[in-house]
ROMARNU-73377 format. One record per residue (C-alpha): residue in three letters; residue number from 0; x, y, z. Coordinates in Angstrom, 2 decimals. Example, Ala and Ser with C-alpha at 12.3 -4.5 7.8 and 13.67 -1.06 7.14 Angstrom:
<rs>
+---------+-----+---------+---------+---------+
! residuo ! num !    east !   north !      up !
+---------+-----+---------+---------+---------+
!     Ala !   0 !   12.30 !   -4.50 !    7.80 !
!     Ser !   1 !   13.67 !   -1.06 !    7.14 !
+---------+-----+---------+---------+---------+
</rs>
This chain:
<rs>
+---------+-----+---------+---------+---------+
! residuo ! num !    east !   north !      up !
+---------+-----+---------+---------+---------+
!     Met !   0 !   -2.84 !    2.99 !   -6.15 !
!     His !   1 !   -2.03 !    2.47 !   -9.59 !
!     Arg !   2 !    1.28 !    1.81 !   -9.02 !
!     Ile !   3 !    0.33 !   -1.61 !   -8.47 !
!     Phe !   4 !   -0.39 !   -2.33 !  -11.38 !
!     Gln !   5 !    3.31 !   -1.53 !  -12.87 !
!     Glu !   6 !    5.01 !   -3.17 !   -9.73 !
!     Arg !   7 !    3.03 !   -6.21 !   -9.54 !
!     Pro !   8 !    1.71 !   -6.71 !  -12.81 !
!     Glu !   9 !    0.32 !  -10.21 !  -11.44 !
!     Ile !  10 !   -2.53 !   -8.33 !  -10.32 !
!     Leu !  11 !   -3.95 !   -7.40 !  -13.95 !
!     Ala !  12 !   -5.81 !  -11.28 !  -13.96 !
!     Pro !  13 !   -8.33 !  -11.04 !  -10.89 !
!     Val !  14 !   -9.20 !   -7.28 !  -11.10 !
!     Phe !  15 !   -9.72 !   -7.87 !  -15.35 !
!     Gly !  16 !  -11.92 !  -11.26 !  -13.69 !
!     Val !  17 !  -13.79 !   -8.97 !  -11.48 !
!     Leu !  18 !  -14.82 !   -6.34 !  -14.36 !
!     Gly !  19 !  -16.04 !   -9.13 !  -16.42 !
!     Val !  20 !  -13.71 !   -8.27 !  -19.21 !
!     Pro !  21 !  -11.22 !  -11.44 !  -20.46 !
!     Leu !  22 !   -7.48 !  -11.76 !  -20.06 !
!     Ser !  23 !   -5.07 !  -14.80 !  -20.58 !
!     Ala !  24 !   -3.91 !  -15.69 !  -17.51 !
!     Lys !  25 !   -0.70 !  -15.82 !  -19.70 !
!     Ala !  26 !   -0.80 !  -12.14 !  -21.26 !
!     Thr !  27 !    2.43 !   -9.95 !  -21.62 !
!     Val !  28 !    2.75 !   -6.82 !  -19.66 !
!     Asp !  29 !    5.44 !   -3.96 !  -20.46 !
!     Ala !  30 !    5.33 !   -0.48 !  -19.19 !
!     Val !  31 !    4.87 !    2.70 !  -21.31 !
!     Thr !  32 !    5.92 !    6.10 !  -20.75 !
!     Thr !  33 !    3.26 !    8.56 !  -19.41 !
!     Asp !  34 !    4.05 !   11.00 !  -20.76 !
!     Val !  35 !    1.44 !   12.37 !  -23.16 !
!     Thr !  36 !    3.07 !   16.14 !  -23.95 !
!     Glu !  37 !    2.59 !   17.27 !  -27.15 !
!     Thr !  38 !    4.72 !   20.09 !  -28.90 !
!     Arg !  39 !    2.47 !   22.69 !  -27.11 !
!     Pro !  40 !    4.04 !   23.69 !  -23.62 !
!     Leu !  41 !    0.85 !   21.77 !  -21.96 !
!     Glu !  42 !    2.40 !   19.06 !  -19.91 !
!     Arg !  43 !   -0.17 !   15.89 !  -19.25 !
!     Arg !  44 !    0.66 !   12.80 !  -17.50 !
!     Val !  45 !   -1.38 !    9.59 !  -17.00 !
!     Asp !  46 !   -0.75 !    7.54 !  -14.01 !
!     Thr !  47 !    0.31 !    4.28 !  -15.54 !
!     Val !  48 !    0.14 !    2.88 !  -18.90 !
!     Leu !  49 !    0.45 !   -0.77 !  -19.70 !
!     Arg !  50 !    1.17 !   -2.78 !  -23.12 !
!     Ile !  51 !   -0.84 !   -6.00 !  -22.72 !
!     Gly !  52 !    0.01 !   -9.00 !  -25.26 !
!     Pro !  53 !   -2.33 !  -11.53 !  -24.25 !
!     Ser !  54 !   -1.39 !  -15.14 !  -25.67 !
!     Asp !  55 !   -4.46 !  -15.69 !  -26.93 !
!     Gly !  56 !   -5.33 !  -12.25 !  -28.89 !
!     Glu !  57 !   -4.20 !   -8.88 !  -30.06 !
!     Asp !  58 !   -2.04 !   -6.40 !  -27.40 !
!     Phe !  59 !   -3.50 !   -3.14 !  -26.21 !
!     Leu !  60 !   -2.62 !   -0.51 !  -23.76 !
!     Leu !  61 !   -4.36 !   -0.03 !  -20.48 !
!     Ala !  62 !   -4.27 !    3.73 !  -18.55 !
!     Val !  63 !   -4.81 !    3.32 !  -15.09 !
!     Glu !  64 !   -5.80 !    6.67 !  -13.15 !
!     Ala !  65 !   -6.00 !    6.28 !   -9.02 !
!     Gln !  66 !   -8.94 !    8.80 !   -8.74 !
!     Ser !  67 !   -9.65 !   10.21 !   -4.83 !
!     Gly !  68 !  -12.70 !   12.41 !   -5.82 !
!     Lys !  69 !  -14.72 !   13.67 !   -9.21 !
!     Val !  70 !  -12.95 !   16.62 !  -10.36 !
!     Ala !  71 !  -14.76 !   18.67 !  -13.30 !
!     Gly !  72 !  -13.29 !   18.23 !  -16.21 !
!     Lys !  73 !  -11.01 !   15.28 !  -15.64 !
!     Glu !  74 !  -13.25 !   13.06 !  -17.85 !
!     Trp !  75 !  -11.87 !   14.87 !  -21.10 !
!     Ser !  76 !   -8.40 !   14.60 !  -20.10 !
!     Trp !  77 !   -9.38 !   10.53 !  -19.69 !
!     Ala !  78 !  -10.68 !   10.93 !  -23.05 !
!     Tyr !  79 !   -7.47 !   12.73 !  -24.75 !
!     Tyr !  80 !   -5.33 !   10.14 !  -22.69 !
!     Ile !  81 !   -7.15 !    7.63 !  -24.88 !
!     Gly !  82 !   -7.04 !    9.39 !  -28.33 !
!     Tyr !  83 !   -3.36 !   10.08 !  -27.72 !
!     Phe !  84 !   -2.31 !    6.80 !  -27.10 !
!     Gln !  85 !   -4.76 !    4.77 !  -30.02 !
!     Ala !  86 !   -2.73 !    7.71 !  -32.09 !
!     Lys !  87 !    0.33 !    7.09 !  -31.16 !
!     Tyr !  88 !    0.44 !    3.40 !  -31.15 !
!     Gly !  89 !   -2.46 !    2.48 !  -33.17 !
!     Leu !  90 !   -3.38 !   -0.39 !  -30.51 !
!     Pro !  91 !   -6.96 !   -0.18 !  -29.03 !
!     Val !  92 !   -6.43 !    1.58 !  -25.52 !
!     Leu !  93 !   -8.66 !    0.67 !  -22.00 !
!     Leu !  94 !   -8.87 !    2.77 !  -18.95 !
!     Leu !  95 !   -9.07 !    1.29 !  -15.45 !
!     Val !  96 !   -9.85 !    4.21 !  -12.97 !
!     Val !  97 !   -9.33 !    2.36 !   -9.14 !
!     Cys !  98 !  -11.36 !    4.54 !   -6.57 !
!     Gln !  99 !  -12.03 !    4.42 !   -2.50 !
!     Asp ! 100 !  -15.51 !    5.59 !   -2.66 !
!     Arg ! 101 !  -18.67 !    4.65 !   -3.91 !
!     Ala ! 102 !  -19.17 !    8.60 !   -5.13 !
!     Thr ! 103 !  -16.43 !    8.75 !   -7.04 !
!     Ala ! 104 !  -16.27 !    5.46 !   -8.89 !
!     Lys ! 105 !  -20.03 !    5.57 !  -10.12 !
!     Trp ! 106 !  -19.12 !    9.16 !  -11.50 !
!     Ala ! 107 !  -16.32 !    7.25 !  -12.95 !
!     Ala ! 108 !  -17.60 !    4.58 !  -14.99 !
!     Gly ! 109 !  -19.65 !    7.05 !  -16.77 !
!     Pro ! 110 !  -20.15 !    7.28 !  -19.62 !
!     Phe ! 111 !  -19.23 !   10.15 !  -20.90 !
!     Asp ! 112 !  -20.19 !   12.05 !  -24.24 !
!     Cys ! 113 !  -19.41 !   14.53 !  -26.40 !
!     Gly ! 114 !  -21.50 !   16.12 !  -28.99 !
!     Thr ! 115 !  -24.33 !   18.30 !  -29.31 !
!     Ser ! 116 !  -28.00 !   17.99 !  -29.49 !
!     Gly ! 117 !  -28.99 !   14.65 !  -31.40 !
!     Trp ! 118 !  -25.71 !   13.53 !  -32.31 !
!     Thr ! 119 !  -23.02 !   11.86 !  -30.06 !
!     Ala ! 120 !  -19.29 !   12.30 !  -31.53 !
!     Leu ! 121 !  -17.90 !   10.46 !  -28.60 !
!     Arg ! 122 !  -18.82 !    8.29 !  -25.79 !
!     Met ! 123 !  -16.69 !    7.15 !  -23.31 !
!     Tyr ! 124 !  -16.91 !    4.05 !  -21.01 !
!     Pro ! 125 !  -14.00 !    3.77 !  -18.12 !
!     Leu ! 126 !  -14.15 !    0.29 !  -16.78 !
!     Val ! 127 !  -13.96 !    1.24 !  -12.70 !
!     Ala ! 128 !  -12.53 !   -0.57 !   -9.85 !
!     Gly ! 129 !  -13.79 !    0.05 !   -5.99 !
!     Pro ! 130 !  -15.50 !   -0.74 !   -2.82 !
!     Asp ! 131 !  -18.36 !   -2.20 !   -4.79 !
!     Asn ! 132 !  -16.22 !   -5.00 !   -7.29 !
!     Leu ! 133 !  -12.91 !   -5.44 !   -5.48 !
!     Pro ! 134 !  -13.39 !   -8.36 !   -3.23 !
!     Val ! 135 !  -13.05 !   -7.82 !    0.96 !
!     Ile ! 136 !  -10.11 !  -10.15 !    1.53 !
!     Thr ! 137 !  -10.27 !  -10.99 !    5.55 !
!     Asp ! 138 !   -9.07 !  -14.82 !    5.40 !
!     Ala ! 139 !   -5.25 !  -14.83 !    5.40 !
!     Arg ! 140 !   -4.54 !  -17.72 !    3.24 !
!     Thr ! 141 !   -6.76 !  -15.93 !    0.53 !
!     Ala ! 142 !   -3.96 !  -13.02 !    0.74 !
!     Ala ! 143 !   -0.91 !  -14.92 !    1.03 !
!     Lys ! 144 !   -2.54 !  -16.58 !   -2.66 !
!     Asn ! 145 !   -2.71 !  -13.70 !   -4.17 !
!     Leu ! 146 !   -0.99 !  -10.50 !   -2.07 !
!     Pro ! 147 !   -1.69 !   -8.01 !   -5.24 !
!     Leu ! 148 !   -4.91 !   -7.84 !   -4.95 !
!     Ala ! 149 !   -5.54 !   -7.96 !   -1.20 !
!     Ala ! 150 !   -3.72 !   -4.72 !   -1.04 !
!     Leu ! 151 !   -5.74 !   -3.68 !   -3.73 !
!     Ser ! 152 !   -8.70 !   -4.59 !   -2.02 !
!     Ala ! 153 !   -7.52 !   -2.65 !    1.58 !
!     Leu ! 154 !   -6.95 !   -0.01 !   -0.78 !
!     Ala ! 155 !  -10.74 !    0.63 !   -1.89 !
!     His ! 156 !  -12.01 !   -0.56 !    1.43 !
!     Ala ! 157 !  -10.23 !    1.62 !    3.09 !
!     Arg ! 158 !  -13.06 !    4.19 !    4.20 !
!     Thr ! 159 !  -15.40 !    0.69 !    5.14 !
!     Pro ! 160 !  -15.45 !   -1.13 !    8.70 !
!     Glu ! 161 !  -14.22 !   -4.36 !    6.77 !
!     Cys ! 162 !  -10.83 !   -2.54 !    6.38 !
!     Gly ! 163 !   -9.24 !   -3.60 !    9.62 !
!     Ala ! 164 !  -10.44 !   -7.30 !    8.87 !
!     Ile ! 165 !   -8.60 !   -7.06 !    5.78 !
!     Leu ! 166 !   -5.21 !   -5.43 !    7.22 !
!     Glu ! 167 !   -5.11 !   -7.97 !    9.63 !
!     Ala ! 168 !   -6.03 !  -11.01 !    7.17 !
!     Ile ! 169 !   -2.38 !   -9.26 !    4.72 !
!     Ser ! 170 !   -0.08 !   -8.90 !    8.03 !
!     Asn ! 171 !   -0.78 !  -12.74 !    8.82 !
!     Ala ! 172 !    0.04 !  -13.60 !    5.32 !
!     Leu ! 173 !    3.26 !  -10.91 !    5.53 !
!     Gln ! 174 !    4.66 !  -12.52 !    8.78 !
!     Glu ! 175 !    4.92 !  -16.10 !    7.04 !
!     Leu ! 176 !    5.96 !  -14.33 !    3.62 !
!     Gln ! 177 !    8.48 !  -12.81 !    5.81 !
!     Lys ! 178 !   10.84 !  -16.45 !    6.47 !
!     Thr ! 179 !   10.53 !  -17.22 !    2.73 !
!     Asp ! 180 !   10.84 !  -13.86 !    0.31 !
!     Pro ! 181 !   11.36 !  -10.84 !    3.17 !
!     Asp ! 182 !   11.49 !   -8.77 !    0.03 !
!     Thr ! 183 !    8.61 !   -8.91 !   -1.64 !
!     Ala ! 184 !    7.00 !   -8.72 !    2.19 !
!     Lys ! 185 !    9.20 !   -5.52 !    2.35 !
!     Tyr ! 186 !    7.26 !   -4.22 !   -0.70 !
!     Phe ! 187 !    3.37 !   -4.74 !    0.19 !
!     Phe ! 188 !    4.29 !   -3.53 !    3.95 !
!     Asp ! 189 !    5.84 !    0.05 !    2.14 !
!     Phe ! 190 !    3.48 !    0.30 !   -0.41 !
!     Leu ! 191 !    0.18 !    0.13 !    2.04 !
!     Glu ! 192 !    1.69 !    2.47 !    4.52 !
!     Val ! 193 !    3.01 !    5.16 !    1.89 !
!     Thr ! 194 !   -0.73 !    4.31 !   -0.06 !
!     Leu ! 195 !   -2.85 !    4.40 !    2.87 !
!     Gly ! 196 !   -0.79 !    7.42 !    4.68 !
!     Lys ! 197 !   -2.50 !    9.45 !    7.62 !
!     Thr ! 198 !   -5.88 !    8.19 !    7.44 !
!     Pro ! 199 !   -6.85 !    5.59 !   10.07 !
!     Ala ! 200 !   -6.32 !    2.85 !    8.19 !
!     Gly ! 201 !   -2.58 !    3.87 !    8.00 !
!     Glu ! 202 !   -2.26 !    4.77 !   11.65 !
!     Lys ! 203 !   -3.39 !    0.92 !   12.11 !
!     Trp ! 204 !   -1.56 !   -0.76 !    9.37 !
!     Lys ! 205 !    1.32 !    1.58 !   11.33 !
!     Ala ! 206 !    0.25 !   -0.10 !   14.78 !
!     Ile ! 207 !    0.51 !   -3.56 !   13.26 !
!     Met ! 208 !    3.86 !   -3.01 !   11.66 !
!     Ser ! 209 !    5.62 !   -2.29 !   15.10 !
!     Thr ! 210 !    4.43 !   -5.75 !   16.23 !
!     Phe ! 211 !    7.38 !   -6.76 !   13.73 !
!     Val ! 212 !   11.17 !   -7.20 !   14.51 !
!     Ser ! 213 !   11.88 !   -6.89 !   10.87 !
!     Tyr ! 214 !   13.24 !   -3.49 !   10.31 !
!     Phe ! 215 !   14.24 !   -2.66 !    6.53 !
!     Pro ! 216 !   15.72 !    1.06 !    4.49 !
!     Gly ! 217 !   12.55 !    2.47 !    2.55 !
!     Arg ! 218 !   10.79 !    6.13 !    2.26 !
!     Gly ! 219 !   10.25 !    7.20 !    5.78 !
!     Thr ! 220 !    8.32 !    4.16 !    7.12 !
!     Val ! 221 !    7.87 !    2.87 !   10.04 !
!     Arg ! 222 !   10.54 !    0.68 !    9.81 !
!     Glu ! 223 !   12.83 !    3.14 !    8.91 !
!     Thr ! 224 !   12.50 !    4.68 !   12.37 !
!     Ala ! 225 !   15.18 !    6.89 !   14.62 !
!     Tyr ! 226 !   16.23 !    3.28 !   15.61 !
!     Leu ! 227 !   17.18 !    2.04 !   12.32 !
!     Glu ! 228 !   19.26 !    5.16 !   12.01 !
!     Gly ! 229 !   20.48 !    5.49 !   14.75 !
!     Lys ! 230 !   21.99 !    1.44 !   15.07 !
!     Ala ! 231 !   23.64 !    2.35 !   11.21 !
!     Glu ! 232 !   25.70 !    5.09 !   13.36 !
!     Gly ! 233 !   26.53 !    2.78 !   16.63 !
!     Lys ! 234 !   24.31 !    5.18 !   18.36 !
!     Ala ! 235 !   22.38 !    3.91 !   21.39 !
!     Glu ! 236 !   20.13 !    7.12 !   21.70 !
!     Gly ! 237 !   19.16 !    5.82 !   17.97 !
!     Glu ! 238 !   18.16 !    2.38 !   19.30 !
!     Ala ! 239 !   15.90 !    4.19 !   22.64 !
!     Lys ! 240 !   13.90 !    6.06 !   20.40 !
!     Gly ! 241 !   13.05 !    2.39 !   17.93 !
!     Ile ! 242 !   12.33 !    0.57 !   21.58 !
!     Leu ! 243 !    9.63 !    3.74 !   22.64 !
!     Phe ! 244 !    8.18 !    3.62 !   19.25 !
!     Val ! 245 !    7.33 !    0.48 !   19.39 !
!     Leu ! 246 !    5.84 !    0.70 !   23.19 !
!     Glu ! 247 !    4.06 !    3.62 !   22.27 !
!     Ala ! 248 !    2.71 !    2.82 !   18.89 !
!     Arg ! 249 !    1.06 !   -0.51 !   20.66 !
!     Gly ! 250 !   -0.67 !    1.15 !   23.45 !
!     Ile ! 251 !    1.78 !    0.62 !   25.99 !
!     Ala ! 252 !    2.57 !    3.50 !   28.59 !
!     Val ! 253 !    5.85 !    3.79 !   29.54 !
!     Pro ! 254 !    6.06 !    5.13 !   33.12 !
!     Asp ! 255 !    9.10 !    7.72 !   33.63 !
!     Ser ! 256 !   11.30 !    5.15 !   35.59 !
!     Val ! 257 !   11.46 !    2.74 !   32.08 !
!     Arg ! 258 !   12.12 !    5.95 !   29.77 !
!     Glu ! 259 !   14.58 !    7.21 !   31.83 !
!     Cys ! 260 !   16.69 !    3.63 !   32.33 !
!     Ile ! 261 !   15.54 !    3.38 !   28.51 !
!     Thr ! 262 !   17.44 !    6.32 !   27.37 !
!     Ser ! 263 !   20.43 !    6.22 !   29.65 !
!     Cys ! 264 !   21.48 !    2.66 !   28.71 !
!     Thr ! 265 !   24.72 !    2.80 !   26.43 !
!     Asp ! 266 !   25.04 !   -0.98 !   26.11 !
!     Leu ! 267 !   23.84 !   -1.62 !   22.69 !
!     Asp ! 268 !   23.41 !   -5.81 !   22.48 !
!     Arg ! 269 !   21.20 !   -4.59 !   26.05 !
!     Met ! 270 !   19.21 !   -2.43 !   24.20 !
!     Asp ! 271 !   18.66 !   -5.23 !   20.79 !
!     Ala ! 272 !   17.19 !   -7.65 !   24.08 !
!     Trp ! 273 !   14.93 !   -5.06 !   25.26 !
!     Leu ! 274 !   13.93 !   -3.84 !   21.04 !
!     Glu ! 275 !   13.50 !   -7.54 !   20.52 !
!     Arg ! 276 !   10.68 !   -7.69 !   24.16 !
!     Ser ! 277 !    9.19 !   -4.14 !   22.84 !
!     Arg ! 278 !    6.90 !   -6.37 !   20.39 !
!     Thr ! 279 !    5.75 !   -9.19 !   23.04 !
!     Val ! 280 !    5.47 !   -7.06 !   26.55 !
!     Glu ! 281 !    2.21 !   -6.46 !   28.48 !
!     Arg ! 282 !    4.24 !   -3.60 !   30.59 !
!     Ala ! 283 !    6.76 !   -1.65 !   29.56 !
!     Glu ! 284 !    9.02 !   -2.82 !   33.44 !
!     Asp ! 285 !    9.04 !   -5.78 !   31.57 !
!     Leu ! 286 !   11.56 !   -5.15 !   29.00 !
!     Phe ! 287 !   13.89 !   -5.69 !   31.81 !
!     Ala ! 288 !   12.74 !   -8.97 !   33.45 !
!     Glu ! 289 !   16.23 !  -10.47 !   33.09 !
!     Asp ! 290 !   18.20 !   -7.58 !   33.82 !
!     Pro ! 291 !   18.43 !   -7.21 !   37.82 !
!     Gly ! 292 !   18.60 !   -4.09 !   39.34 !
!     Leu ! 293 !   16.24 !   -2.34 !   36.65 !
!     Pro ! 294 !   12.76 !   -0.84 !   36.83 !
!     Gly ! 295 !   10.10 !   -4.61 !   37.13 !
!     Ala ! 296 !   13.06 !   -6.86 !   36.91 !
!     Gly ! 297 !   12.15 !  -10.01 !   38.80 !
!     Ser ! 298 !    8.78 !   -9.16 !   39.91 !
!     Glu ! 299 !    5.78 !   -7.41 !   39.71 !
!     Glu ! 300 !    6.47 !   -4.07 !   40.97 !
!     Ala ! 301 !    7.17 !   -1.28 !   38.74 !
+---------+-----+---------+---------+---------+
</rs>
């Protein structure tokens, strides 16, 4: 979840607004090394570190941590990060913890005290973004205006009933964005699939994506199926796998006769047409509506 702050820094202004921390809309954002290892053989790395340069104030560093649950002693790693960056760069340091559940967010908010009876030597207050303060964005037009915040909203609410509506809004926004900025659309398609993973929300997102006919290479995402690999190599079996994948992801039953027709076909042009139809047909047999002699062609019969 922290990577979106590196790759889409425009998300900082709305997130800071949610947290009640002022930030200039014209602030500059630069990535800082995340390695906080000293000479001792103990490796420490914070998830993401950004240097923020407000147009109307002093530069500061923002350390971002994605936290999926309470981890004993993690708060003292955070305190170490803050102290290390303060000493190294001589700049104020803020810590932002991004969470997906309320219990973790409540714990991460602290405050965390270091001291003994009668005296506190250090008190740490992380900023926390999670289900309680990140907005639920279910309107496609709102999602389109601020896709990074909509994506973070989907992650923060991935375990809530509202997540399905958020994902639908984002998918509608991305469908329009593909026409004008396919690279940005690709980023958010893949970002959500990778970060949602194999959760129920992740499975829903894969089902939504399976209805899009655009395929892009990536990190093993749903759009980089065996269809893509097979097509790149000129192999019909790759396209067959892609067609079957889309149908099955949409919950459409594939009779044996249809499966046999798809897997035995060697005409790549015909299979391209079937792939196009696979995202809209109501029955698997409807793939062959314009192919005389195949199951379902020209009739409602299988």
